C-alpha positions in Angstrom: 7.6 67.7 12.0 9.2 69.9 9.3 12.3 70.2 11.5 12.7 66.4 11.5 12.0 66.2 7.8 14.5 68.9 6.9 17.2 67.0 8.8 16.2 63.8 7.1 16.6 65.3 3.6 20.3 65.7 4.4 20.9 62.6 6.5 19.2 60.1 4.2 21.1 61.3 1.2 24.4 61.6 3.0 24.1 58.0 3.9 23.3 57.1 0.3 26.2 59.1 -1.0 28.6 57.2 1.3 27.1 53.9 0.2 27.3 54.9 -3.5 30.9 56.1 -3.5 32.1 53.1 -1.5 30.1 50.4 -3.4 31.3 51.5 -6.8 34.9 52.1 -5.8 34.8 55.9 -6.2 36.4 56.2 -2.8 37.2 53.9 0.1 35.9 50.3 0.4 32.4 48.9 0.5 30.8 49.0 4.0 29.1 45.9 5.5 25.8 47.3 6.7 23.5 45.3 9.1 20.9 45.1 6.3 21.0 45.3 2.5 21.7 48.8 1.1 18.6 48.7 -1.1 16.4 47.9 1.9 18.0 50.7 3.9 17.6 53.3 1.1 14.0 52.3 0.6 13.2 52.6 4.3 15.0 56.0 4.7 13.2 57.6 1.7 9.7 56.1 2.2 9.5 55.9 6.0 12.3 58.2 7.2 12.0 61.4 5.2 8.5 61.8 3.6 6.4 61.1 6.7 7.8 64.0 8.7 6.6 66.5 6.0 3.4 64.6 5.3 2.3 64.5 8.9 3.5 68.0 9.6 1.4 69.3 6.7 -1.6 67.3 7.6 -1.6 68.2 11.3 -1.9 71.8 10.1 -4.3 71.4 7.1 -6.4 68.4 8.2 -8.6 70.4 10.7 -8.9 73.2 8.2 -10.1 70.9 5.4 -13.1 69.9 7.6 -13.5 72.9 9.8 -12.4 70.7 12.7 -10.6 71.4 16.0 -6.9 72.1 16.0 -4.7 69.2 17.1 -3.5 69.8 20.6 0.2 69.6 21.6 -0.4 66.6 23.8 -1.1 64.6 20.7 1.4 65.9 18.2 4.4 66.4 20.5 4.6 62.7 21.5 4.3 61.7 17.9 7.2 64.1 17.0 9.4 62.9 19.8 8.9 59.2 18.9 9.5 59.8 15.2 12.7 61.7 16.0 13.9 58.9 18.3 13.2 56.4 15.6 14.9 58.5 12.9 18.1 59.1 14.9 18.1 55.5 16.2 17.9 54.0 12.7 21.2 55.7 11.7 22.7 54.5 15.0 21.5 51.0 14.2 23.3 51.1 10.8 26.5 51.5 12.8 25.7 49.3 15.8 23.6 46.4 14.6 20.1 45.0 13.8 18.9 45.1 17.4 19.1 48.9 17.4 17.4 49.0 14.0 14.5 47.0 15.5 14.1 49.4 18.4 14.3 52.5 16.1 11.7 51.1 13.7 9.4 50.3 16.6 9.8 53.9 17.9 8.9 55.2 14.5 5.9 52.9 14.3 4.8 54.1 17.7 5.1 57.7 16.7 3.1 57.0 13.5 0.4 55.4 15.7 0.1 58.5 17.9 -0.1 60.7 14.8 -2.7 58.5 13.2 -4.9 58.7 16.3 -4.6 62.5 16.4 -5.7 62.7 12.8 -8.5 60.1 13.4 -10.0 62.2 16.2 -10.2 65.2 13.8 -11.8 63.1 11.1 -14.4 61.6 13.4 -15.2 64.7 15.4 -15.5 67.2 12.5 -18.9 67.8 11.1 -18.3 68.4 7.4 -20.4 67.3 4.4 -17.4 66.4 2.2 -14.6 64.3 3.8 -13.4 62.4 0.7 -9.9 63.8 0.6 -9.3 63.4 4.3 -10.7 59.9 4.3 -8.5 58.7 1.4 -5.4 60.3 3.0 -6.1 58.6 6.3 -6.5 55.2 4.6 -3.2 55.8 2.8 -1.5 56.8 6.0 -2.9 53.6 7.6 -1.4 51.6 4.7 1.9 53.3 5.4 1.6 52.2 9.0 1.1 48.6 7.7 4.1 48.9 5.4 6.3 50.1 8.3 5.0 47.2 10.4 6.0 44.9 7.6 9.5 46.3 7.6 9.7 45.7 11.4 8.6 42.1 10.9 11.2 41.7 8.1 13.9 43.0 10.4 12.9 40.5 13.0 12.6 37.4 10.8 14.3 38.2 7.5 11.4 37.0 5.3 11.7 38.8 2.0 7.9 38.8 1.4 7.5 41.3 4.3 10.2 43.6 2.8 8.6 43.4 -0.5 5.3 44.6 1.0 7.0 47.3 3.0 8.6 48.8 -0.1 5.9 48.3 -2.7 3.1 49.1 -0.3 4.9 52.1 0.9 5.3 53.5 -2.6 1.9 52.6 -4.2 -0.5 52.3 -1.3 0.9 55.1 0.9 3.0 57.7 -0.9 1.2 57.8 -4.3 -2.3 58.2 -2.9 -1.2 60.8 -0.4 0.6 63.0 -3.0 -2.2 62.5 -5.6 -4.9 63.4 -3.1 -3.1 66.4 -1.6 -2.3 67.7 -5.1 -5.9 67.2 -6.2 -7.1 69.0 -3.2 -4.6 71.9 -3.0 -3.2 72.7 -6.5 -6.5 73.9 -8.0 -7.1 76.0 -4.8 -3.6 77.6 -5.0 -4.0 78.1 -8.8 -7.4 79.8 -8.5 -6.0 82.0 -5.7 -2.8 83.1 -7.5 -4.4 83.3 -10.9 -8.0 84.5 -10.3 -8.7 84.7 -14.1 -8.2 80.9 -14.3 -10.7 78.6 -12.7 -8.8 75.4 -12.0 -11.3 72.5 -12.2 -11.1 69.5 -9.8 -12.6 66.6 -11.7 -13.1 63.7 -9.3 -13.1 61.0 -12.0 -9.4 61.8 -12.7 -8.6 61.5 -8.9 -10.3 58.1 -8.7 -8.5 56.8 -11.7 -5.1 57.9 -10.2 -6.0 56.1 -6.9 -7.2 53.0 -8.7 -4.2 52.9 -11.0 -1.8 53.2 -8.1 -3.5 50.4 -6.1 -3.5 48.2 -9.2 0.3 48.9 -9.7 1.0 48.0 -6.1 -1.0 44.8 -6.2 0.5 43.7 -9.5 4.0 44.3 -8.1 3.2 42.2 -5.1 1.9 39.5 -7.4 5.2 39.7 -9.3 3.4 40.5 -12.6 5.4 43.3 -14.1 4.2 42.6 -17.7 0.7 43.6 -16.6 1.5 46.9 -14.8 0.4 48.9 -17.9 -3.2 48.0 -17.2 -3.1 50.4 -14.2 -0.2 52.6 -15.3 -1.7 53.8 -18.6 -5.0 55.1 -17.2 -3.1 56.7 -14.3 -0.8 58.5 -16.8 -3.7 59.7 -18.9 -5.6 61.1 -15.9 -2.5 62.8 -14.5 -1.5 64.3 -17.8 -5.1 65.6 -18.3 -5.0 67.3 -14.9 -1.6 68.8 -15.8 -3.2 70.4 -18.9 -6.5 71.3 -17.2 -4.8 73.0 -14.3 -2.6 75.2 -16.6 1.0 74.2 -16.2 2.2 76.8 -18.7 0.4 79.7 -17.0 1.5 78.6 -13.5 5.2 79.1 -14.4 4.8 82.9 -14.2 4.6 82.4 -10.4 7.4 80.2 -9.2 5.8 79.2 -5.9 2.9 77.9 -7.8 4.8 76.6 -10.8 6.9 74.2 -8.8 3.7 72.4 -7.7 2.5 72.1 -11.3 5.9 70.9 -12.4 6.1 68.3 -9.7 2.6 67.0 -10.6 3.6 66.9 -14.3 6.3 64.4 -13.4 3.5 62.0 -12.2 2.1 61.7 -15.7 5.6 61.4 -17.3 6.7 58.8 -14.8 3.6 56.6 -15.3 4.0 56.9 -19.0 7.5 55.4 -18.6 6.1 52.7 -16.3 3.4 51.8 -18.8 5.8 51.7 -21.8 8.3 49.6 -19.9 5.6 47.2 -18.8 4.0 47.0 -22.3 7.3 46.1 -23.8 7.6 43.2 -21.3 4.1 42.2 -22.2 4.8 42.0 -25.9 8.2 40.4 -25.6 7.4 38.1 -22.7 10.9 38.9 -21.6 12.3 39.5 -18.1 14.4 42.6 -18.8 13.4 46.1 -17.6 14.4 48.3 -20.5 14.8 51.4 -18.3 15.4 49.7 -14.9 14.5 52.0 -12.0 14.3 55.1 -14.2 10.4 55.3 -14.1 10.5 54.9 -10.3 13.0 57.7 -9.8 11.0 60.0 -12.2 8.1 59.4 -9.8 9.9 59.6 -6.4 12.3 62.4 -7.2 10.6 64.2 -10.0 7.1 64.1 -8.6 7.2 63.3 -4.8 10.4 65.3 -3.9 9.4 68.3 -6.1 6.0 68.4 -4.6 7.5 68.0 -1.1 9.8 71.1 -1.5 7.0 73.0 -3.2 4.5 72.4 -0.4 7.2 72.5 2.3 8.5 75.9 1.2 5.0 77.3 1.0 4.0 76.0 4.4 7.3 77.0 6.1 7.1 80.6 4.8 3.4 81.0 5.5 3.5 79.6 9.0 6.6 81.6 10.0 5.1 84.9 8.9 7.4 85.4 5.9 6.3 86.5 2.4 5.2 83.8 0.1 7.8 84.7 -2.5 10.4 82.6 -4.2 13.7 84.5 -4.4 16.6 83.6 -6.6 18.2 80.9 -4.3 14.8 79.3 -4.0 14.3 79.3 -7.7 17.7 77.7 -8.2 16.8 75.0 -5.7 13.6 74.3 -7.5 15.5 74.0 -10.8 18.2 72.0 -9.2 15.8 69.3 -8.1 14.7 68.9 -11.7 18.3 68.3 -12.5 18.5 65.7 -9.7 15.5 63.8 -11.2 17.0 63.9 -14.7 20.4 62.7 -13.5 18.9 59.8 -11.6 16.6 58.8 -14.5 19.6 58.9 -16.9 21.7 56.8 -14.5 19.4 53.8 -15.2 19.1 54.5 -19.0 22.8 55.0 -19.9 25.5 52.3 -19.8 26.4 50.9 -16.4 29.7 52.7 -15.9 28.3 56.1 -16.8 25.4 55.3 -14.5 27.7 54.9 -11.5 29.0 58.5 -11.9 25.4 59.7 -12.4 24.3 58.1 -9.1 27.1 60.1 -7.4 26.2 63.3 -9.3 22.5 63.0 -8.4 23.3 62.5 -4.7 25.6 65.5 -4.7 23.1 67.6 -6.6 20.4 66.6 -4.1 22.6 67.8 -1.2 23.5 70.9 -3.0 19.8 71.8 -3.3 18.6 70.8 0.1 21.6 72.0 2.2 20.9 75.7 1.5 17.2 75.1 1.9 17.7 73.6 5.3 20.2 76.3 6.3 17.7 79.1 5.4 14.5 77.5 6.8 15.5 75.4 9.8 15.6 78.4 12.2 12.0 79.3 11.3 10.9 76.2 13.1 12.0 77.4 16.5 11.8 81.2 16.1 8.7 83.3 16.7 6.7 84.3 13.6 8.3 87.2 11.8 5.0 89.1 11.5 4.5 89.0 15.3 1.4 86.7 15.3 1.2 83.8 17.7 2.9 80.6 16.6 
């Protein structure tokens, strides 16, 4: 699964770079894609890249969270094959036509179904007194399946309501609860392990507030009520910022492999503050203008989601390939570079339009500059035997 995700980190952004430079006249001429570029970009980031890493992570940790049985190859291999076929087929569909896009999305949906069943068997069979995190994550993954199905229906019938649900549901009912839940489950554990003198608390009230705030945001977006988003965004921001403080962001920075997780989570609170402020301005002014455009969204998706992705992804890759859990200089530079990507993309929506075009380009190039070395270094680990000689 991480193999597929690593390739998608490059392919999805290479496509976006081509779209950006041609659309804004930086090079060549605009390309007439089978579907709107925004709908393509949303699909590739929500349903193309993140699920590979999420499912790969969960198929490893899900049984361990509940002392359940390991997922057998006959369940995870078909899921991987179908997801890879869907991923490759989607890019082919962008060149060939909408019919191929439909087939590719159906393949991805089928792979997602197989993966959901594999996780469901673990959830149902495991005898563990506390299944709260696995249950919420499974519900979020199911909502992601529904969002992907909505995208398939939109491709078939071109009804914008289905696309709206696919994008908003994918963000707020799938990705946010997954990342919030995994962070709430794992960051305190990693912190207490790496910094034994600090006991990282895991207050459940903050987790529930984050989940409720994310669902509220998603439902209000679907109801086309942006002026009321602050009702869910403000409590979510407060809960996330509280956890950032309680988990010891400042102390975690002494250990880069741990610090990147804390930094990624800190972006959640900052992003939701931006969302809340933007929504409250709309509420007070009764206007229809977003003062920061998509800046809060990219603070969330790049600053939080992508940073947590590379933090957990690097840790899992090193740990399961038998390599030391150590961030060397290139890894630290990549971590820092992703923060630059987030800042560039946020500024692109805040600064004047013409400057923003160049920042779109710079953010895409910086993303590739960070992930290309990461993929080059870590991709071989997914097919080589473990470095420490253990099985796997």
